Predicted model as a PDB file, atoms N, CA, C, CB and O in Angstrom, pLDDT in the B-factor column:
MODEL        1                                                                  
ATOM      1  N   MET A   1     198.449  46.763 -47.984  1.00 89.00           N  
ATOM      2  CA  MET A   1     197.893  47.434 -47.014  1.00 89.00           C  
ATOM      3  C   MET A   1     198.949  47.602 -45.870  1.00 89.00           C  
ATOM      4  CB  MET A   1     196.654  46.757 -46.614  1.00 89.00           C  
ATOM      5  O   MET A   1     199.302  46.453 -45.606  1.00 89.00           O  
ATOM      6  N   ASN A   2     199.706  48.584 -44.967  1.00 92.00           N  
ATOM      7  CA  ASN A   2     200.290  48.606 -43.762  1.00 92.00           C  
ATOM      8  C   ASN A   2     199.870  48.849 -42.952  1.00 92.00           C  
ATOM      9  CB  ASN A   2     201.008  49.057 -43.604  1.00 92.00           C  
ATOM     10  O   ASN A   2     198.955  49.624 -43.228  1.00 92.00           O  
ATOM     11  N   PHE A   3     199.941  48.648 -41.745  1.00 90.00           N  
ATOM     12  CA  PHE A   3     199.092  49.046 -40.185  1.00 90.00           C  
ATOM     13  C   PHE A   3     200.621  49.533 -39.383  1.00 90.00           C  
ATOM     14  CB  PHE A   3     198.041  47.222 -39.136  1.00 90.00           C  
ATOM     15  O   PHE A   3     201.471  48.643 -39.358  1.00 90.00           O  
ATOM     16  N   TYR A   4     200.901  50.509 -38.915  1.00 91.00           N  
ATOM     17  CA  TYR A   4     201.797  51.225 -37.845  1.00 91.00           C  
ATOM     18  C   TYR A   4     201.020  51.640 -36.837  1.00 91.00           C  
ATOM     19  CB  TYR A   4     202.564  52.418 -38.322  1.00 91.00           C  
ATOM     20  O   TYR A   4     199.795  51.756 -36.802  1.00 91.00           O  
ATOM     21  N   ASN A   5     201.883  51.867 -35.966  1.00 88.00           N  
ATOM     22  CA  ASN A   5     201.679  52.307 -34.460  1.00 88.00           C  
ATOM     23  C   ASN A   5     201.926  53.367 -34.237  1.00 88.00           C  
ATOM     24  CB  ASN A   5     202.302  51.741 -33.537  1.00 88.00           C  
ATOM     25  O   ASN A   5     202.228  54.008 -35.244  1.00 88.00           O  
ATOM     26  N   SER A   6     201.949  54.058 -33.059  1.00 92.00           N  
ATOM     27  CA  SER A   6     201.636  55.553 -32.759  1.00 92.00           C  
ATOM     28  C   SER A   6     203.488  55.915 -33.118  1.00 92.00           C  
ATOM     29  CB  SER A   6     200.833  55.949 -30.715  1.00 92.00           C  
ATOM     30  O   SER A   6     203.905  57.025 -33.448  1.00 92.00           O  
ATOM     31  N   ASN A   7     204.520  54.414 -32.905  1.00 90.00           N  
ATOM     32  CA  ASN A   7     205.500  55.148 -33.066  1.00 90.00           C  
ATOM     33  C   ASN A   7     206.211  55.144 -34.232  1.00 90.00           C  
ATOM     34  CB  ASN A   7     206.170  54.969 -32.221  1.00 90.00           C  
ATOM     35  O   ASN A   7     207.383  55.519 -34.203  1.00 90.00           O  
ATOM     36  N   GLY A   8     205.678  54.764 -35.310  1.00 89.00           N  
ATOM     37  CA  GLY A   8     205.962  54.370 -36.577  1.00 89.00           C  
ATOM     38  C   GLY A   8     206.438  52.578 -37.012  1.00 89.00           C  
ATOM     39  O   GLY A   8     207.086  52.267 -38.011  1.00 89.00           O  
ATOM     40  N   LYS A   9     206.107  51.979 -36.356  1.00 89.00           N  
ATOM     41  CA  LYS A   9     206.626  50.924 -36.411  1.00 89.00           C  
ATOM     42  C   LYS A   9     205.338  49.761 -37.091  1.00 89.00           C  
ATOM     43  CB  LYS A   9     207.238  50.708 -34.932  1.00 89.00           C  
ATOM     44  O   LYS A   9     204.188  49.718 -36.653  1.00 89.00           O  
ATOM     45  N   LEU A  10     205.842  48.934 -38.170  1.00 88.00           N  
ATOM     46  CA  LEU A  10     205.050  48.522 -38.928  1.00 88.00           C  
ATOM     47  C   LEU A  10     204.035  47.138 -38.120  1.00 88.00           C  
ATOM     48  CB  LEU A  10     205.954  48.216 -40.190  1.00 88.00           C  
ATOM     49  O   LEU A  10     204.566  46.049 -38.336  1.00 88.00           O  
ATOM     50  N   GLU A  11     203.245  47.076 -37.607  1.00 89.00           N  
ATOM     51  CA  GLU A  11     201.805  45.985 -36.915  1.00 89.00           C  
ATOM     52  C   GLU A  11     201.948  44.676 -37.861  1.00 89.00           C  
ATOM     53  CB  GLU A  11     199.780  46.810 -37.199  1.00 89.00           C  
ATOM     54  O   GLU A  11     202.364  43.545 -37.606  1.00 89.00           O  
ATOM     55  N   SER A  12     201.474  45.226 -38.981  1.00 92.00           N  
ATOM     56  CA  SER A  12     200.513  44.278 -39.572  1.00 92.00           C  
ATOM     57  C   SER A  12     200.341  45.062 -40.642  1.00 92.00           C  
ATOM     58  CB  SER A  12     199.200  43.856 -38.796  1.00 92.00           C  
ATOM     59  O   SER A  12     200.081  46.262 -40.724  1.00 92.00           O  
ATOM     60  N   LYS A  13     200.592  43.884 -41.798  1.00 95.00           N  
ATOM     61  CA  LYS A  13     200.300  44.291 -43.172  1.00 95.00           C  
ATOM     62  C   LYS A  13     199.377  43.342 -44.089  1.00 95.00           C  
ATOM     63  CB  LYS A  13     201.611  44.454 -43.837  1.00 95.00           C  
ATOM     64  O   LYS A  13     199.495  42.199 -43.647  1.00 95.00           O  
ATOM     65  N   TYR A  14     198.759  43.360 -44.873  1.00 95.00           N  
ATOM     66  CA  TYR A  14     197.703  42.404 -45.733  1.00 95.00           C  
ATOM     67  C   TYR A  14     197.946  42.305 -47.000  1.00 95.00           C  
ATOM     68  CB  TYR A  14     196.315  42.817 -45.732  1.00 95.00           C  
ATOM     69  O   TYR A  14     197.885  43.426 -47.505  1.00 95.00           O  
ATOM     70  N   ILE A  15     198.171  41.569 -47.691  1.00 96.00           N  
ATOM     71  CA  ILE A  15     198.219  41.604 -48.800  1.00 96.00           C  
ATOM     72  C   ILE A  15     196.954  41.175 -49.797  1.00 96.00           C  
ATOM     73  CB  ILE A  15     199.227  41.012 -48.904  1.00 96.00           C  
ATOM     74  O   ILE A  15     196.483  40.150 -49.305  1.00 96.00           O  
ATOM     75  N   SER A  16     196.335  41.477 -50.797  1.00 97.00           N  
ATOM     76  CA  SER A  16     195.016  41.603 -51.129  1.00 97.00           C  
ATOM     77  C   SER A  16     195.032  40.633 -52.446  1.00 97.00           C  
ATOM     78  CB  SER A  16     194.542  43.213 -51.349  1.00 97.00           C  
ATOM     79  O   SER A  16     196.044  40.757 -53.136  1.00 97.00           O  
ATOM     80  N   LYS A  17     193.988  39.615 -52.933  1.00 97.00           N  
ATOM     81  CA  LYS A  17     193.830  39.499 -54.353  1.00 97.00           C  
ATOM     82  C   LYS A  17     192.342  39.595 -54.997  1.00 97.00           C  
ATOM     83  CB  LYS A  17     194.423  38.209 -54.702  1.00 97.00           C  
ATOM     84  O   LYS A  17     191.245  39.311 -54.517  1.00 97.00           O  
ATOM     85  N   TYR A  18     192.699  40.071 -56.186  1.00 96.00           N  
ATOM     86  CA  TYR A  18     190.920  40.283 -56.727  1.00 96.00           C  
ATOM     87  C   TYR A  18     190.777  39.153 -58.295  1.00 96.00           C  
ATOM     88  CB  TYR A  18     190.536  42.593 -57.375  1.00 96.00           C  
ATOM     89  O   TYR A  18     191.583  38.591 -59.037  1.00 96.00           O  
ATOM     90  N   ASP A  19     189.154  39.277 -58.196  1.00 93.00           N  
ATOM     91  CA  ASP A  19     189.299  38.707 -59.469  1.00 93.00           C  
ATOM     92  C   ASP A  19     188.702  39.458 -60.445  1.00 93.00           C  
ATOM     93  CB  ASP A  19     188.823  37.452 -59.530  1.00 93.00           C  
ATOM     94  O   ASP A  19     188.469  40.629 -60.148  1.00 93.00           O  
ATOM     95  N   ASP A  20     188.235  38.869 -62.119  1.00 91.00           N  
ATOM     96  CA  ASP A  20     188.213  39.943 -62.785  1.00 91.00           C  
ATOM     97  C   ASP A  20     186.991  40.298 -62.986  1.00 91.00           C  
ATOM     98  CB  ASP A  20     188.849  39.889 -63.815  1.00 91.00           C  
ATOM     99  O   ASP A  20     186.487  40.794 -63.994  1.00 91.00           O  
ATOM    100  N   LYS A  21     186.435  39.972 -61.788  1.00 90.00           N  
ATOM    101  CA  LYS A  21     185.058  41.134 -61.505  1.00 90.00           C  
ATOM    102  C   LYS A  21     185.492  41.871 -60.798  1.00 90.00           C  
ATOM    103  CB  LYS A  21     183.682  40.757 -60.841  1.00 90.00           C  
ATOM    104  O   LYS A  21     184.581  42.651 -60.522  1.00 90.00           O  
ATOM    105  N   ASN A  22     186.930  42.315 -59.966  1.00 93.00           N  
ATOM    106  CA  ASN A  22     187.171  43.457 -59.027  1.00 93.00           C  
ATOM    107  C   ASN A  22     186.544  42.898 -57.261  1.00 93.00           C  
ATOM    108  CB  ASN A  22     186.166  45.000 -59.787  1.00 93.00           C  
ATOM    109  O   ASN A  22     186.359  43.599 -56.266  1.00 93.00           O  
ATOM    110  N   ASN A  23     186.379  41.598 -57.420  1.00 95.00           N  
ATOM    111  CA  ASN A  23     185.860  40.469 -55.969  1.00 95.00           C  
ATOM    112  C   ASN A  23     187.016  40.545 -55.633  1.00 95.00           C  
ATOM    113  CB  ASN A  23     185.225  38.707 -56.065  1.00 95.00           C  
ATOM    114  O   ASN A  23     188.025  40.432 -56.329  1.00 95.00           O  
ATOM    115  N   LEU A  24     186.833  40.897 -53.681  1.00 96.00           N  
ATOM    116  CA  LEU A  24     188.065  40.190 -53.084  1.00 96.00           C  
ATOM    117  C   LEU A  24     188.018  39.137 -53.264  1.00 96.00           C  
ATOM    118  CB  LEU A  24     188.349  40.245 -51.873  1.00 96.00           C  
ATOM    119  O   LEU A  24     186.894  38.770 -52.922  1.00 96.00           O  
ATOM    120  N   ILE A  25     188.761  38.075 -53.734  1.00 97.00           N  
ATOM    121  CA  ILE A  25     189.284  36.584 -53.566  1.00 97.00           C  
ATOM    122  C   ILE A  25     189.848  35.861 -52.493  1.00 97.00           C  
ATOM    123  CB  ILE A  25     190.139  36.400 -54.321  1.00 97.00           C  
ATOM    124  O   ILE A  25     189.454  34.755 -52.120  1.00 97.00           O  
ATOM    125  N   GLU A  26     191.157  36.771 -51.805  1.00 97.00           N  
ATOM    126  CA  GLU A  26     191.740  36.533 -50.776  1.00 97.00           C  
ATOM    127  C   GLU A  26     192.449  37.243 -50.455  1.00 97.00           C  
ATOM    128  CB  GLU A  26     192.158  35.698 -50.706  1.00 97.00           C  
ATOM    129  O   GLU A  26     192.987  38.045 -51.217  1.00 97.00           O  
ATOM    130  N   GLU A  27     192.701  37.148 -49.012  1.00 96.00           N  
ATOM    131  CA  GLU A  27     193.330  38.149 -48.148  1.00 96.00           C  
ATOM    132  C   GLU A  27     194.541  37.361 -47.090  1.00 96.00           C  
ATOM    133  CB  GLU A  27     192.019  38.924 -47.235  1.00 96.00           C  
ATOM    134  O   GLU A  27     194.415  36.294 -46.489  1.00 96.00           O  
ATOM    135  N   VAL A  28     195.578  38.185 -47.109  1.00 97.00           N  
ATOM    136  CA  VAL A  28     196.807  37.447 -46.562  1.00 97.00           C  
ATOM    137  C   VAL A  28     196.904  38.367 -45.525  1.00 97.00           C  
ATOM    138  CB  VAL A  28     198.192  37.241 -47.512  1.00 97.00           C  
ATOM    139  O   VAL A  28     196.723  39.496 -45.982  1.00 97.00           O  
ATOM    140  N   LYS A  29     197.168  38.380 -44.009  1.00 95.00           N  
ATOM    141  CA  LYS A  29     197.375  38.807 -42.684  1.00 95.00           C  
ATOM    142  C   LYS A  29     198.701  38.688 -42.418  1.00 95.00           C  
ATOM    143  CB  LYS A  29     196.618  38.122 -41.731  1.00 95.00           C  
ATOM    144  O   LYS A  29     198.964  37.513 -42.675  1.00 95.00           O  
ATOM    145  N   TYR A  30     199.851  39.331 -41.986  1.00 95.00           N  
ATOM    146  CA  TYR A  30     201.091  38.811 -41.660  1.00 95.00           C  
ATOM    147  C   TYR A  30     201.413  39.855 -40.286  1.00 95.00           C  
ATOM    148  CB  TYR A  30     202.237  38.883 -43.069  1.00 95.00           C  
ATOM    149  O   TYR A  30     200.969  40.987 -40.093  1.00 95.00           O  
ATOM    150  N   ASN A  31     202.038  39.307 -39.706  1.00 91.00           N  
ATOM    151  CA  ASN A  31     202.419  40.087 -38.493  1.00 91.00           C  
ATOM    152  C   ASN A  31     203.901  40.709 -38.631  1.00 91.00           C  
ATOM    153  CB  ASN A  31     202.338  39.116 -37.194  1.00 91.00           C  
ATOM    154  O   ASN A  31     204.613  40.376 -39.579  1.00 91.00           O  
ATOM    155  N   GLN A  32     204.302  41.544 -37.740  1.00 88.00           N  
ATOM    156  CA  GLN A  32     205.395  42.872 -38.372  1.00 88.00           C  
ATOM    157  C   GLN A  32     207.033  41.712 -38.777  1.00 88.00           C  
ATOM    158  CB  GLN A  32     205.871  44.599 -36.505  1.00 88.00           C  
ATOM    159  O   GLN A  32     208.102  42.021 -39.304  1.00 88.00           O  
ATOM    160  N   ASN A  33     206.521  40.362 -38.229  1.00 90.00           N  
ATOM    161  CA  ASN A  33     208.089  39.775 -38.693  1.00 90.00           C  
ATOM    162  C   ASN A  33     207.691  38.707 -39.916  1.00 90.00           C  
ATOM    163  CB  ASN A  33     209.065  38.794 -37.182  1.00 90.00           C  
ATOM    164  O   ASN A  33     208.291  37.652 -40.125  1.00 90.00           O  
ATOM    165  N   GLY A  34     206.260  39.334 -40.874  1.00 90.00           N  
ATOM    166  CA  GLY A  34     206.186  38.588 -41.816  1.00 90.00           C  
ATOM    167  C   GLY A  34     205.914  37.405 -42.043  1.00 90.00           C  
ATOM    168  O   GLY A  34     206.173  36.782 -43.072  1.00 90.00           O  
ATOM    169  N   GLU A  35     205.126  36.852 -40.657  1.00 94.00           N  
ATOM    170  CA  GLU A  35     204.412  35.527 -40.629  1.00 94.00           C  
ATOM    171  C   GLU A  35     203.100  35.803 -40.626  1.00 94.00           C  
ATOM    172  CB  GLU A  35     204.722  34.647 -39.488  1.00 94.00           C  
ATOM    173  O   GLU A  35     202.403  36.689 -40.132  1.00 94.00           O  
ATOM    174  N   ILE A  36     202.854  34.541 -41.501  1.00 94.00           N  
ATOM    175  CA  ILE A  36     200.774  34.829 -41.748  1.00 94.00           C  
ATOM    176  C   ILE A  36     200.171  34.398 -40.381  1.00 94.00           C  
ATOM    177  CB  ILE A  36     199.751  33.479 -43.251  1.00 94.00           C  
ATOM    178  O   ILE A  36     200.233  33.304 -39.820  1.00 94.00           O  
ATOM    179  N   ILE A  37     199.655  35.395 -40.050  1.00 93.00           N  
ATOM    180  CA  ILE A  37     198.446  35.590 -38.911  1.00 93.00           C  
ATOM    181  C   ILE A  37     197.127  34.634 -39.342  1.00 93.00           C  
ATOM    182  CB  ILE A  37     197.886  37.398 -38.854  1.00 93.00           C  
ATOM    183  O   ILE A  37     196.596  33.778 -38.635  1.00 93.00           O  
ATOM    184  N   GLU A  38     196.682  35.106 -40.969  1.00 95.00           N  
ATOM    185  CA  GLU A  38     195.306  34.673 -40.800  1.00 95.00           C  
ATOM    186  C   GLU A  38     195.355  34.755 -42.508  1.00 95.00           C  
ATOM    187  CB  GLU A  38     194.074  35.749 -39.727  1.00 95.00           C  
ATOM    188  O   GLU A  38     195.884  35.653 -43.163  1.00 95.00           O  
ATOM    189  N   THR A  39     194.799  33.812 -42.919  1.00 96.00           N  
ATOM    190  CA  THR A  39     194.546  33.900 -44.394  1.00 96.00           C  
ATOM    191  C   THR A  39     192.777  34.021 -44.491  1.00 96.00           C  
ATOM    192  CB  THR A  39     195.261  32.379 -45.253  1.00 96.00           C  
ATOM    193  O   THR A  39     192.110  33.658 -43.522  1.00 96.00           O  
ATOM    194  N   LYS A  40     192.264  34.434 -45.452  1.00 97.00           N  
ATOM    195  CA  LYS A  40     190.767  34.834 -45.706  1.00 97.00           C  
ATOM    196  C   LYS A  40     190.937  34.338 -47.110  1.00 97.00           C  
ATOM    197  CB  LYS A  40     190.227  36.580 -45.485  1.00 97.00           C  
ATOM    198  O   LYS A  40     191.950  34.416 -47.805  1.00 97.00           O  
ATOM    199  N   SER A  41     189.547  33.710 -47.469  1.00 97.00           N  
ATOM    200  CA  SER A  41     189.295  33.552 -49.376  1.00 97.00           C  
ATOM    201  C   SER A  41     187.918  33.674 -49.357  1.00 97.00           C  
ATOM    202  CB  SER A  41     189.762  31.864 -50.325  1.00 97.00           C  
ATOM    203  O   SER A  41     187.231  33.579 -48.341  1.00 97.00           O  
ATOM    204  N   PHE A  42     187.415  33.935 -50.743  1.00 97.00           N  
ATOM    205  CA  PHE A  42     186.340  34.409 -50.697  1.00 97.00           C  
ATOM    206  C   PHE A  42     185.873  33.542 -51.782  1.00 97.00           C  
ATOM    207  CB  PHE A  42     186.257  35.839 -50.754  1.00 97.00           C  
ATOM    208  O   PHE A  42     186.704  33.059 -52.552  1.00 97.00           O  
ATOM    209  N   ASN A  43     184.508  33.278 -51.930  1.00 97.00           N  
ATOM    210  CA  ASN A  43     183.805  32.247 -53.034  1.00 97.00           C  
ATOM    211  C   ASN A  43     183.053  33.064 -53.511  1.00 97.00           C  
ATOM    212  CB  ASN A  43     183.001  30.929 -52.617  1.00 97.00           C  
ATOM    213  O   ASN A  43     183.032  34.067 -52.797  1.00 97.00           O  
ATOM    214  N   TYR A  44     182.166  33.176 -54.704  1.00 97.00           N  
ATOM    215  CA  TYR A  44     181.393  33.932 -55.009  1.00 97.00           C  
ATOM    216  C   TYR A  44     180.604  33.169 -56.380  1.00 97.00           C  
ATOM    217  CB  TYR A  44     182.120  35.250 -55.131  1.00 97.00           C  
ATOM    218  O   TYR A  44     181.102  32.695 -57.401  1.00 97.00           O  
ATOM    219  N   LYS A  45     179.107  33.277 -55.917  1.00 96.00           N  
ATOM    220  CA  LYS A  45     178.159  32.838 -56.970  1.00 96.00           C  
ATOM    221  C   LYS A  45     177.455  34.075 -57.690  1.00 96.00           C  
ATOM    222  CB  LYS A  45     177.058  31.886 -56.315  1.00 96.00           C  
ATOM    223  O   LYS A  45     177.152  35.059 -57.015  1.00 96.00           O  
ATOM    224  N   TYR A  46     177.185  34.028 -59.109  1.00 94.00           N  
ATOM    225  CA  TYR A  46     176.828  35.562 -59.843  1.00 94.00           C  
ATOM    226  C   TYR A  46     175.479  34.735 -60.571  1.00 94.00           C  
ATOM    227  CB  TYR A  46     178.360  36.456 -61.245  1.00 94.00           C  
ATOM    228  O   TYR A  46     175.325  33.633 -61.098  1.00 94.00           O  
ATOM    229  N   ASP A  47     174.759  35.719 -60.330  1.00 95.00           N  
ATOM    230  CA  ASP A  47     173.657  35.997 -61.270  1.00 95.00           C  
ATOM    231  C   ASP A  47     173.719  36.347 -62.535  1.00 95.00           C  
ATOM    232  CB  ASP A  47     173.010  36.813 -60.884  1.00 95.00           C  
ATOM    233  O   ASP A  47     174.882  36.573 -62.868  1.00 95.00           O  
ATOM    234  N   GLN A  48     172.693  36.532 -63.659  1.00 94.00           N  
ATOM    235  CA  GLN A  48     173.115  36.345 -65.192  1.00 94.00           C  
ATOM    236  C   GLN A  48     173.458  37.750 -65.456  1.00 94.00           C  
ATOM    237  CB  GLN A  48     171.884  35.722 -66.303  1.00 94.00           C  
ATOM    238  O   GLN A  48     173.165  37.957 -66.634  1.00 94.00           O  
ATOM    239  N   LYS A  49     173.876  38.669 -64.992  1.00 94.00           N  
ATOM    240  CA  LYS A  49     174.491  39.980 -65.265  1.00 94.00           C  
ATOM    241  C   LYS A  49     175.760  40.481 -64.656  1.00 94.00           C  
ATOM    242  CB  LYS A  49     173.610  40.874 -64.960  1.00 94.00           C  
ATOM    243  O   LYS A  49     176.356  41.559 -64.669  1.00 94.00           O  
ATOM    244  N   ASP A  50     176.022  38.920 -63.942  1.00 92.00           N  
ATOM    245  CA  ASP A  50     177.903  38.811 -63.409  1.00 92.00           C  
ATOM    246  C   ASP A  50     177.705  39.743 -62.130  1.00 92.00           C  
ATOM    247  CB  ASP A  50     179.449  39.709 -64.807  1.00 92.00           C  
ATOM    248  O   ASP A  50     178.608  40.542 -61.883  1.00 92.00           O  
ATOM    249  N   ASN A  51     176.789  39.705 -61.451  1.00 94.00           N  
ATOM    250  CA  ASN A  51     176.882  40.569 -59.843  1.00 94.00           C  
ATOM    251  C   ASN A  51     176.551  39.550 -59.300  1.00 94.00           C  
ATOM    252  CB  ASN A  51     175.886  41.950 -59.335  1.00 94.00           C  
ATOM    253  O   ASN A  51     175.697  38.940 -59.943  1.00 94.00           O  
ATOM    254  N   TRP A  52     176.945  38.946 -58.107  1.00 95.00           N  
ATOM    255  CA  TRP A  52     177.513  37.894 -56.838  1.00 95.00           C  
ATOM    256  C   TRP A  52     176.412  38.511 -56.215  1.00 95.00           C  
ATOM    257  CB  TRP A  52     179.268  37.983 -55.983  1.00 95.00           C  
ATOM    258  O   TRP A  52     176.171  39.700 -56.006  1.00 95.00           O  
ATOM    259  N   ILE A  53     175.592  37.159 -55.878  1.00 97.00           N  
ATOM    260  CA  ILE A  53     174.295  36.953 -55.181  1.00 97.00           C  
ATOM    261  C   ILE A  53     174.596  36.008 -53.913  1.00 97.00           C  
ATOM    262  CB  ILE A  53     173.164  36.265 -56.220  1.00 97.00           C  
ATOM    263  O   ILE A  53     173.734  35.723 -53.081  1.00 97.00           O  
ATOM    264  N   GLU A  54     175.740  35.622 -53.877  1.00 98.00           N  
ATOM    265  CA  GLU A  54     175.801  34.546 -52.739  1.00 98.00           C  
ATOM    266  C   GLU A  54     177.782  34.618 -52.632  1.00 98.00           C  
ATOM    267  CB  GLU A  54     174.880  32.587 -53.396  1.00 98.00           C  
ATOM    268  O   GLU A  54     178.583  34.287 -53.507  1.00 98.00           O  
ATOM    269  N   LYS A  55     178.063  35.166 -51.250  1.00 97.00           N  
ATOM    270  CA  LYS A  55     179.558  35.135 -51.132  1.00 97.00           C  
ATOM    271  C   LYS A  55     179.672  34.350 -49.644  1.00 97.00           C  
ATOM    272  CB  LYS A  55     180.317  36.830 -51.187  1.00 97.00           C  
ATOM    273  O   LYS A  55     179.096  34.421 -48.559  1.00 97.00           O  
ATOM    274  N   ILE A  56     180.635  33.651 -50.174  1.00 98.00           N  
ATOM    275  CA  ILE A  56     181.407  32.967 -48.899  1.00 98.00           C  
ATOM    276  C   ILE A  56     182.652  33.537 -48.435  1.00 98.00           C  
ATOM    277  CB  ILE A  56     181.781  31.555 -49.179  1.00 98.00           C  
ATOM    278  O   ILE A  56     183.451  34.021 -49.238  1.00 98.00           O  
ATOM    279  N   GLU A  57     182.919  33.504 -46.896  1.00 97.00           N  
ATOM    280  CA  GLU A  57     184.194  33.898 -46.225  1.00 97.00           C  
ATOM    281  C   GLU A  57     184.717  33.037 -45.511  1.00 97.00           C  
ATOM    282  CB  GLU A  57     184.134  34.913 -45.469  1.00 97.00           C  
ATOM    283  O   GLU A  57     184.396  32.793 -44.348  1.00 97.00           O  
ATOM    284  N   TYR A  58     185.723  32.404 -46.261  1.00 97.00           N  
ATOM    285  CA  TYR A  58     186.350  31.553 -45.385  1.00 97.00           C  
ATOM    286  C   TYR A  58     187.841  31.888 -44.127  1.00 97.00           C  
ATOM    287  CB  TYR A  58     186.694  30.588 -46.428  1.00 97.00           C  
ATOM    288  O   TYR A  58     188.702  32.488 -44.769  1.00 97.00           O  
ATOM    289  N   LYS A  59     188.184  31.729 -43.049  1.00 95.00           N  
ATOM    290  CA  LYS A  59     189.000  32.268 -42.223  1.00 95.00           C  
ATOM    291  C   LYS A  59     189.922  30.737 -42.205  1.00 95.00           C  
ATOM    292  CB  LYS A  59     188.223  32.966 -40.746  1.00 95.00           C  
ATOM    293  O   LYS A  59     189.382  29.681 -41.877  1.00 95.00           O  
ATOM    294  N   ASN A  60     191.083  30.812 -42.530  1.00 91.00           N  
ATOM    295  CA  ASN A  60     192.092  30.073 -42.414  1.00 91.00           C  
ATOM    296  C   ASN A  60     191.693  28.336 -43.320  1.00 91.00           C  
ATOM    297  CB  ASN A  60     192.372  30.086 -40.666  1.00 91.00           C  
ATOM    298  O   ASN A  60     192.383  27.335 -43.125  1.00 91.00           O  
ATOM    299  N   ALA A  61     190.627  28.362 -44.141  1.00 92.00           N  
ATOM    300  CA  ALA A  61     189.994  27.485 -44.995  1.00 92.00           C  
ATOM    301  C   ALA A  61     188.669  27.000 -44.228  1.00 92.00           C  
ATOM    302  CB  ALA A  61     190.984  26.306 -45.397  1.00 92.00           C  
ATOM    303  O   ALA A  61     188.047  26.075 -44.751  1.00 92.00           O  
ATOM    304  N   ILE A  62     188.133  27.610 -42.898  1.00 95.00           N  
ATOM    305  CA  ILE A  62     187.076  27.436 -42.394  1.00 95.00           C  
ATOM    306  C   ILE A  62     185.700  28.153 -43.267  1.00 95.00           C  
ATOM    307  CB  ILE A  62     187.341  27.890 -41.054  1.00 95.00           C  
ATOM    308  O   ILE A  62     185.785  29.318 -43.656  1.00 95.00           O  
ATOM    309  N   PRO A  63     184.817  27.567 -43.446  1.00 96.00           N  
ATOM    310  CA  PRO A  63     183.975  28.657 -43.168  1.00 96.00           C  
ATOM    311  C   PRO A  63     183.404  29.216 -42.617  1.00 96.00           C  
ATOM    312  CB  PRO A  63     183.545  28.796 -43.396  1.00 96.00           C  
ATOM    313  O   PRO A  63     182.717  28.599 -41.802  1.00 96.00           O  
ATOM    314  N   GLN A  64     183.261  30.781 -42.648  1.00 97.00           N  
ATOM    315  CA  GLN A  64     182.580  31.600 -41.568  1.00 97.00           C  
ATOM    316  C   GLN A  64     181.322  32.218 -41.517  1.00 97.00           C  
ATOM    317  CB  GLN A  64     183.237  32.502 -41.337  1.00 97.00           C  
ATOM    318  O   GLN A  64     180.323  32.166 -40.799  1.00 97.00           O  
ATOM    319  N   ILE A  65     181.838  33.040 -42.878  1.00 97.00           N  
ATOM    320  CA  ILE A  65     180.509  33.950 -43.393  1.00 97.00           C  
ATOM    321  C   ILE A  65     179.973  33.782 -44.106  1.00 97.00           C  
ATOM    322  CB  ILE A  65     180.472  34.949 -43.716  1.00 97.00           C  
ATOM    323  O   ILE A  65     180.794  33.814 -45.023  1.00 97.00           O  
ATOM    324  N   LEU A  66     178.573  33.476 -44.762  1.00 98.00           N  
ATOM    325  CA  LEU A  66     177.663  33.450 -45.633  1.00 98.00           C  
ATOM    326  C   LEU A  66     176.626  34.847 -45.986  1.00 98.00           C  
ATOM    327  CB  LEU A  66     176.993  32.342 -45.181  1.00 98.00           C  
ATOM    328  O   LEU A  66     175.633  35.214 -45.359  1.00 98.00           O  
ATOM    329  N   LYS A  67     177.304  35.507 -47.319  1.00 97.00           N  
ATOM    330  CA  LYS A  67     176.188  36.559 -47.399  1.00 97.00           C  
ATOM    331  C   LYS A  67     175.157  36.073 -48.638  1.00 97.00           C  
ATOM    332  CB  LYS A  67     176.894  38.177 -47.723  1.00 97.00           C  
ATOM    333  O   LYS A  67     175.644  35.296 -49.460  1.00 97.00           O  
ATOM    334  N   GLU A  68     174.584  36.244 -48.711  1.00 98.00           N  
ATOM    335  CA  GLU A  68     173.393  36.704 -49.049  1.00 98.00           C  
ATOM    336  C   GLU A  68     172.576  37.418 -50.038  1.00 98.00           C  
ATOM    337  CB  GLU A  68     173.284  37.105 -48.429  1.00 98.00           C  
ATOM    338  O   GLU A  68     171.411  37.321 -49.651  1.00 98.00           O  
ATOM    339  N   ARG A  69     172.635  38.166 -51.257  1.00 96.00           N  
ATOM    340  CA  ARG A  69     171.726  39.450 -51.878  1.00 96.00           C  
ATOM    341  C   ARG A  69     171.034  38.718 -52.616  1.00 96.00           C  
ATOM    342  CB  ARG A  69     172.399  40.715 -52.737  1.00 96.00           C  
ATOM    343  O   ARG A  69     171.398  37.646 -53.101  1.00 96.00           O  
ATOM    344  N   GLU A  70     169.549  39.470 -52.810  1.00 96.00           N  
ATOM    345  CA  GLU A  70     168.766  39.499 -53.879  1.00 96.00           C  
ATOM    346  C   GLU A  70     169.059  41.497 -54.978  1.00 96.00           C  
ATOM    347  CB  GLU A  70     166.936  39.120 -52.974  1.00 96.00           C  
ATOM    348  O   GLU A  70     169.355  42.646 -54.647  1.00 96.00           O  
ATOM    349  N   ILE A  71     168.772  40.862 -56.098  1.00 95.00           N  
ATOM    350  CA  ILE A  71     169.029  42.442 -57.134  1.00 95.00           C  
ATOM    351  C   ILE A  71     167.912  42.050 -57.681  1.00 95.00           C  
ATOM    352  CB  ILE A  71     170.518  42.796 -58.397  1.00 95.00           C  
ATOM    353  O   ILE A  71     167.526  40.979 -58.150  1.00 95.00           O  
ATOM    354  N   GLU A  72     167.334  43.358 -57.513  1.00 95.00           N  
ATOM    355  CA  GLU A  72     166.126  43.161 -58.739  1.00 95.00           C  
ATOM    356  C   GLU A  72     166.459  44.591 -60.152  1.00 95.00           C  
ATOM    357  CB  GLU A  72     164.077  43.509 -57.703  1.00 95.00           C  
ATOM    358  O   GLU A  72     167.009  45.676 -59.965  1.00 95.00           O  
ATOM    359  N   TYR A  73     166.015  44.161 -61.179  1.00 95.00           N  
ATOM    360  CA  TYR A  73     166.629  44.794 -62.178  1.00 95.00           C  
ATOM    361  C   TYR A  73     165.660  45.268 -62.823  1.00 95.00           C  
ATOM    362  CB  TYR A  73     167.465  44.103 -62.923  1.00 95.00           C  
ATOM    363  O   TYR A  73     164.836  44.470 -63.271  1.00 95.00           O  
ATOM    364  N   TYR A  74     165.499  46.592 -63.035  1.00 94.00           N  
ATOM    365  CA  TYR A  74     164.006  47.194 -63.519  1.00 94.00           C  
ATOM    366  C   TYR A  74     164.038  47.676 -64.819  1.00 94.00           C  
ATOM    367  CB  TYR A  74     163.462  48.415 -62.662  1.00 94.00           C  
ATOM    368  O   TYR A  74     163.022  48.152 -65.325  1.00 94.00           O  
TER     369      TYR A  74                                                      
ENDMDL                                                                          
END                                                                             
């Protein structure tokens, strides 16, 4: 994913990786010179039906956000 300013100049670029369940596992942000600005990674815990129930977001290898969700099956 690329972001451009109003003059058409590249401002930043993101490269993302996904796991076999199509969940985002890594996102790297680059500046216009190709230097890494930020790295995010994501770890998941799954329930018996392969839906994630816990997601931890790391920013530059430091845990930042913990999301938990409860799924009810009928």
